[in-house]
C-alpha positions in Angstrom: 9.6 21.3 -19.2 10.1 18.5 -17.3 12.9 15.8 -17.4 12.3 12.4 -17.1 14.5 12.2 -14.1 12.1 15.2 -12.7 9.2 13.1 -12.7 7.5 12.7 -9.6 3.9 11.3 -8.5 1.1 13.2 -9.3 2.6 15.4 -11.7 0.3 15.9 -14.9 2.6 15.7 -18.2 1.6 15.6 -22.2 2.5 12.5 -23.5 2.2 11.3 -27.2 -0.9 14.6 -27.4 -2.5 12.9 -24.2 -2.8 14.3 -20.5 -1.4 11.9 -18.3 -0.7 11.8 -14.6 1.9 10.0 -13.3 0.7 7.3 -10.6 3.8 5.1 -10.0 7.8 5.5 -11.1 10.6 3.6 -10.8 14.1 4.5 -11.8 15.9 0.9 -12.7 19.5 0.4 -14.0 19.6 -3.2 -15.8 22.7 -4.3 -17.5 24.5 -0.5 -17.1 21.0 0.6 -18.9 19.6 3.5 -16.7 15.9 4.1 -17.6 12.5 5.1 -15.4 9.9 2.4 -15.1 6.4 5.1 -15.3 3.0 3.8 -15.0 0.2 6.8 -16.0 -3.5 7.7 -16.1 -5.1 9.2 -19.1 -6.9 12.2 -17.5 -9.0 12.3 -20.3 -10.1 8.5 -20.5 -8.9 7.1 -17.7 -7.1 4.3 -19.7 -3.6 2.8 -17.0 -0.5 2.5 -19.2 2.8 1.2 -18.4 5.9 2.6 -20.4 9.6 2.4 -19.9 11.4 6.3 -20.0 15.2 6.6 -20.9 16.7 9.8 -19.7 18.2 10.6 -23.1 14.3 11.1 -24.0 12.7 14.8 -25.0 11.7 16.5 -22.0 7.8 16.8 -21.7 5.6 19.3 -21.5 4.1 20.1 -17.3 0.6 20.5 -17.6 -1.3 22.2 -14.2 -5.0 20.8 -13.7 -7.3 23.7 -12.1 -9.7 22.5 -9.4 -12.5 24.4 -8.9 -14.9 24.5 -6.2 -18.5 24.3 -7.2 -21.9 23.5 -6.6 -24.1 20.7 -8.3 -27.4 22.5 -9.2 -29.7 20.4 -11.1 -29.3 18.1 -14.0 -31.5 18.8 -17.4 -31.2 14.8 -18.2 -28.2 14.8 -20.6 -26.2 18.1 -19.2 -25.2 18.3 -15.6 -25.0 21.7 -13.8 -22.7 23.3 -11.5 -22.1 26.6 -10.4 -18.7 28.0 -9.2 -18.9 28.9 -5.3 -16.8 32.2 -6.2 -17.9 33.9 -9.1 -21.2 32.2 -9.7 -20.9 31.7 -12.9 -22.6 28.4 -13.8 -21.0 25.4 -16.0 -22.6 22.1 -17.9 -21.4 19.3 -17.8 -22.6 16.2 -20.3 -23.9 13.5 -18.9 -21.4 10.7 -20.7 -18.9 12.4 -18.6 -20.2 11.5 -15.2 -21.4 7.9 -15.6 -19.8 7.0 -11.9 -20.5 10.6 -10.4 -24.1 10.5 -11.4 -24.7 8.1 -8.9 -23.5 10.1 -5.7 -24.7 13.9 -6.7 -27.3 15.4 -5.0 -29.0 19.2 -5.6 -26.7 21.5 -3.6 -23.8 19.5 -3.1 -19.9 20.6 -2.8 -17.4 18.9 -5.5 -14.3 20.1 -6.7 -14.3 20.0 -11.1 -10.5 19.7 -12.5 -9.8 21.7 -15.6 -7.1 22.2 -18.2 -7.1 25.0 -20.2 -10.8 25.0 -20.1 -11.6 21.6 -20.9 -13.4 19.7 -18.4 -11.6 16.7 -17.1 -14.0 15.2 -14.4 -15.4 15.8 -11.1 -14.3 14.8 -7.6 -16.5 13.8 -5.1 -16.1 13.4 -1.5 -14.9 10.1 0.0 -18.1 9.7 1.4 -21.7 10.7 1.0 -25.1 10.4 2.9 -27.7 9.1 0.8 -31.4 7.6 1.7 -32.9 4.5 0.9 -36.0 5.0 -1.2 -36.3 1.3 -1.8 -35.4 -2.1 0.0 -37.2 -5.1 1.1 -38.1 -5.8 4.9 -35.8 -7.7 6.6 -36.7 -11.6 7.7 -36.5 -12.2 11.1 -33.8 -14.7 11.6 -31.3 -13.5 8.5 -29.9 -10.6 10.7 -27.7 -13.0 12.7 -25.0 -13.7 9.9 -23.5 -10.9 7.2 -26.6 -11.1 5.2 -27.0 -8.2 2.6 -30.1 -7.0 0.6 -30.5 -5.1 -2.3 -31.4 -1.4 -1.7 -32.2 1.7 -4.5 -30.4 5.2 -3.4 -32.4 8.4 -3.7 -30.3 8.8 -7.0 -31.2 5.4 -8.2 -28.2 4.0 -7.4 -28.2 0.1 -6.4 -26.6 -1.3 -3.6 -26.1 -3.8 -1.2 -26.8 -3.0 2.5 -27.3 -5.1 5.7 -30.7 -6.8 6.7 -31.4 -3.8 9.5 -31.3 -0.9 7.2 -34.8 -0.1 6.2 -36.9 2.1 3.4 -36.5 6.0 4.1 -33.0 5.7 6.1 -30.0 7.6 5.4 -26.8 6.1 4.9 -23.0 6.5 4.6 -21.7 5.4 1.1 -18.0 5.7 -0.2 -17.7 7.2 -3.8 -14.5 4.9 -4.6 -16.3 1.7 -4.0 -19.7 2.4 -4.4 -20.7 0.1 -1.4 -22.6 0.8 2.1 -20.0 2.1 4.3 -22.5 3.2 7.6 -25.7 4.4 8.9 -25.8 8.2 8.3 
Protein backbone atom coordinates (compact mmCIF):
# COMPACT_ATOMS: atom_id res chain seq x y z
CA UNK A 1 0.00 0.00 0.00
CA UNK A 2 1.10 3.54 -0.73
CA UNK A 3 -0.11 6.75 0.90
CA UNK A 4 -1.10 9.91 -0.97
CA UNK A 5 1.98 11.74 0.30
CA UNK A 6 4.28 9.02 -1.11
CA UNK A 7 3.06 9.31 -4.73
CA UNK A 8 5.75 10.02 -7.32
CA UNK A 9 5.89 10.30 -11.12
CA UNK A 10 5.84 6.90 -12.80
CA UNK A 11 4.31 5.03 -9.85
CA UNK A 12 1.37 2.78 -10.78
CA UNK A 13 -1.57 2.49 -8.37
CA UNK A 14 -5.03 0.96 -8.35
CA UNK A 15 -7.53 3.84 -8.24
CA UNK A 16 -11.30 3.27 -8.51
CA UNK A 17 -10.61 -0.23 -9.85
CA UNK A 18 -8.39 1.14 -12.62
CA UNK A 19 -4.67 0.71 -13.20
CA UNK A 20 -3.36 4.29 -13.11
CA UNK A 21 0.18 5.60 -13.69
CA UNK A 22 1.08 8.91 -12.03
CA UNK A 23 2.19 11.40 -14.70
CA UNK A 24 2.40 14.53 -12.54
CA UNK A 25 1.71 15.37 -8.93
CA UNK A 26 1.87 18.55 -6.90
CA UNK A 27 1.44 19.13 -3.18
CA UNK A 28 -0.93 22.09 -2.65
CA UNK A 29 -1.82 24.08 0.47
CA UNK A 30 -4.89 26.22 -0.11
CA UNK A 31 -6.86 27.92 2.67
CA UNK A 32 -5.03 25.79 5.26
CA UNK A 33 -6.20 22.62 3.50
CA UNK A 34 -3.49 20.36 2.12
CA UNK A 35 -4.06 18.07 -0.84
CA UNK A 36 -2.20 16.54 -3.75
CA UNK A 37 -3.18 17.43 -7.32
CA UNK A 38 -2.55 14.36 -9.47
CA UNK A 39 -2.54 13.79 -13.24
CA UNK A 40 -2.71 10.08 -14.06
CA UNK A 41 -3.07 7.81 -17.06
CA UNK A 42 -5.23 4.70 -17.26
CA UNK A 43 -2.86 1.99 -18.53
CA UNK A 44 -5.70 -0.05 -20.03
CA UNK A 45 -7.47 2.70 -22.01
CA UNK A 46 -4.84 5.45 -22.25
CA UNK A 47 -7.27 8.05 -20.84
CA UNK A 48 -5.64 10.83 -18.79
CA UNK A 49 -7.48 12.28 -15.78
CA UNK A 50 -6.74 14.88 -13.16
CA UNK A 51 -7.96 14.75 -9.59
CA UNK A 52 -7.24 16.10 -6.13
CA UNK A 53 -6.44 13.65 -3.33
CA UNK A 54 -6.48 14.54 0.35
CA UNK A 55 -3.91 13.21 2.76
CA UNK A 56 -6.77 11.59 4.66
CA UNK A 57 -7.75 9.52 1.60
CA UNK A 58 -7.11 5.86 2.12
CA UNK A 59 -3.89 4.26 0.94
CA UNK A 60 -3.74 2.88 -2.58
CA UNK A 61 -2.55 -0.50 -3.76
CA UNK A 62 0.80 -0.10 -5.51
CA UNK A 63 0.97 -2.10 -8.72
CA UNK A 64 4.16 -3.37 -10.27
CA UNK A 65 4.28 -3.55 -14.06
CA UNK A 66 6.42 -6.24 -15.69
CA UNK A 67 8.34 -5.53 -18.88
CA UNK A 68 9.33 -8.52 -20.94
CA UNK A 69 11.76 -8.28 -23.85
CA UNK A 70 10.11 -9.93 -26.82
CA UNK A 71 10.56 -10.25 -30.55
CA UNK A 72 7.73 -9.61 -33.01
CA UNK A 73 7.34 -12.78 -35.10
CA UNK A 74 4.32 -12.44 -37.39
CA UNK A 75 0.79 -11.14 -37.91
CA UNK A 76 -2.07 -13.55 -38.55
CA UNK A 77 -4.63 -10.85 -39.35
CA UNK A 78 -6.41 -10.39 -36.04
CA UNK A 79 -3.47 -11.39 -33.80
CA UNK A 80 0.13 -10.26 -33.50
CA UNK A 81 2.55 -12.90 -32.25
CA UNK A 82 5.58 -12.19 -30.08
CA UNK A 83 8.27 -14.51 -28.69
CA UNK A 84 9.86 -14.12 -25.26
CA UNK A 85 13.61 -13.75 -25.78
CA UNK A 86 14.49 -15.80 -22.66
CA UNK A 87 11.90 -18.59 -22.50
CA UNK A 88 10.98 -18.76 -26.22
CA UNK A 89 7.34 -18.73 -25.10
CA UNK A 90 4.96 -17.30 -27.70
CA UNK A 91 2.39 -14.62 -26.86
CA UNK A 92 -0.50 -13.41 -29.05
CA UNK A 93 -1.87 -9.86 -28.76
CA UNK A 94 -5.15 -8.86 -30.47
CA UNK A 95 -4.71 -6.37 -33.33
CA UNK A 96 -7.15 -3.88 -31.77
CA UNK A 97 -4.75 -3.46 -28.81
CA UNK A 98 -1.96 -2.38 -31.19
CA UNK A 99 -3.71 0.23 -33.37
CA UNK A 100 -0.77 2.69 -33.29
CA UNK A 101 2.10 0.25 -32.77
CA UNK A 102 1.26 -1.89 -35.82
CA UNK A 103 2.29 1.01 -38.07
CA UNK A 104 5.92 0.45 -37.05
CA UNK A 105 6.22 -3.30 -36.38
CA UNK A 106 8.49 -5.34 -38.61
CA UNK A 107 9.13 -9.07 -38.31
CA UNK A 108 12.16 -9.71 -36.09
CA UNK A 109 11.88 -6.36 -34.26
CA UNK A 110 12.70 -6.38 -30.54
CA UNK A 111 10.12 -4.65 -28.29
CA UNK A 112 9.08 -4.62 -24.63
CA UNK A 113 5.66 -5.99 -23.70
CA UNK A 114 4.17 -4.53 -20.51
CA UNK A 115 2.08 -6.81 -18.31
CA UNK A 116 0.26 -6.68 -15.00
CA UNK A 117 -0.61 -10.03 -13.38
CA UNK A 118 -0.59 -11.83 -16.77
CA UNK A 119 -2.75 -9.09 -18.36
CA UNK A 120 -1.13 -7.58 -21.44
CA UNK A 121 -1.17 -3.78 -21.24
CA UNK A 122 0.73 -2.88 -24.38
CA UNK A 123 3.90 -2.84 -26.43
CA UNK A 124 6.75 -0.37 -25.99
CA UNK A 125 8.46 0.33 -29.31
CA UNK A 126 11.93 1.81 -29.82
CA UNK A 127 11.76 5.64 -30.11
CA UNK A 128 12.78 5.49 -33.79
CA UNK A 129 12.56 2.75 -36.41
CA UNK A 130 14.02 2.26 -39.88
CA UNK A 131 11.38 1.62 -42.55
CA UNK A 132 11.44 1.39 -46.34
CA UNK A 133 9.39 3.68 -48.58
CA UNK A 134 7.32 1.42 -50.86
CA UNK A 135 5.39 4.08 -52.74
CA UNK A 136 5.84 7.81 -53.35
CA UNK A 137 5.55 10.34 -56.13
CA UNK A 138 8.71 11.44 -57.92
CA UNK A 139 10.09 14.84 -56.94
CA UNK A 140 9.15 17.75 -59.17
CA UNK A 141 12.09 19.90 -60.23
CA UNK A 142 12.04 23.23 -58.44
CA UNK A 143 10.11 22.00 -55.38
CA UNK A 144 13.25 21.01 -53.48
CA UNK A 145 14.31 24.54 -52.48
CA UNK A 146 11.46 24.94 -50.00
CA UNK A 147 10.47 22.68 -47.15
CA UNK A 148 7.92 20.98 -49.40
CA UNK A 149 6.76 17.50 -48.49
CA UNK A 150 4.97 14.70 -50.30
CA UNK A 151 2.97 11.61 -49.33
CA UNK A 152 4.71 8.27 -48.96
CA UNK A 153 3.62 4.75 -48.04
CA UNK A 154 5.93 2.69 -45.84
CA UNK A 155 6.46 -1.08 -45.87
CA UNK A 156 4.04 -1.46 -42.95
CA UNK A 157 1.28 0.33 -44.88
CA UNK A 158 1.63 3.53 -42.82
CA UNK A 159 1.18 6.85 -44.68
CA UNK A 160 3.65 9.61 -43.87
CA UNK A 161 4.82 12.99 -45.17
CA UNK A 162 8.45 12.97 -46.37
CA UNK A 163 10.74 15.60 -47.96
CA UNK A 164 10.62 15.84 -51.74
CA UNK A 165 14.07 14.23 -52.18
CA UNK A 166 13.00 10.86 -50.71
CA UNK A 167 12.53 8.21 -53.40
CA UNK A 168 10.82 4.82 -53.62
CA UNK A 169 12.77 1.88 -52.01
CA UNK A 170 14.75 4.29 -49.82
CA UNK A 171 15.10 3.59 -46.09
CA UNK A 172 14.11 6.34 -43.66
CA UNK A 173 14.04 6.85 -39.89
CA UNK A 174 10.56 7.43 -38.42
CA UNK A 175 9.63 8.51 -34.87
CA UNK A 176 7.28 5.99 -33.24
CA UNK A 177 6.04 8.67 -30.83
CA UNK A 178 4.86 11.16 -33.46
CA UNK A 179 4.75 9.07 -36.64
CA UNK A 180 6.81 11.69 -38.45
CA UNK A 181 9.85 11.50 -40.73
CA UNK A 182 13.15 12.05 -38.88
CA UNK A 183 15.93 11.45 -41.43
CA UNK A 184 17.35 9.18 -44.08
CA UNK A 185 18.66 5.87 -42.80
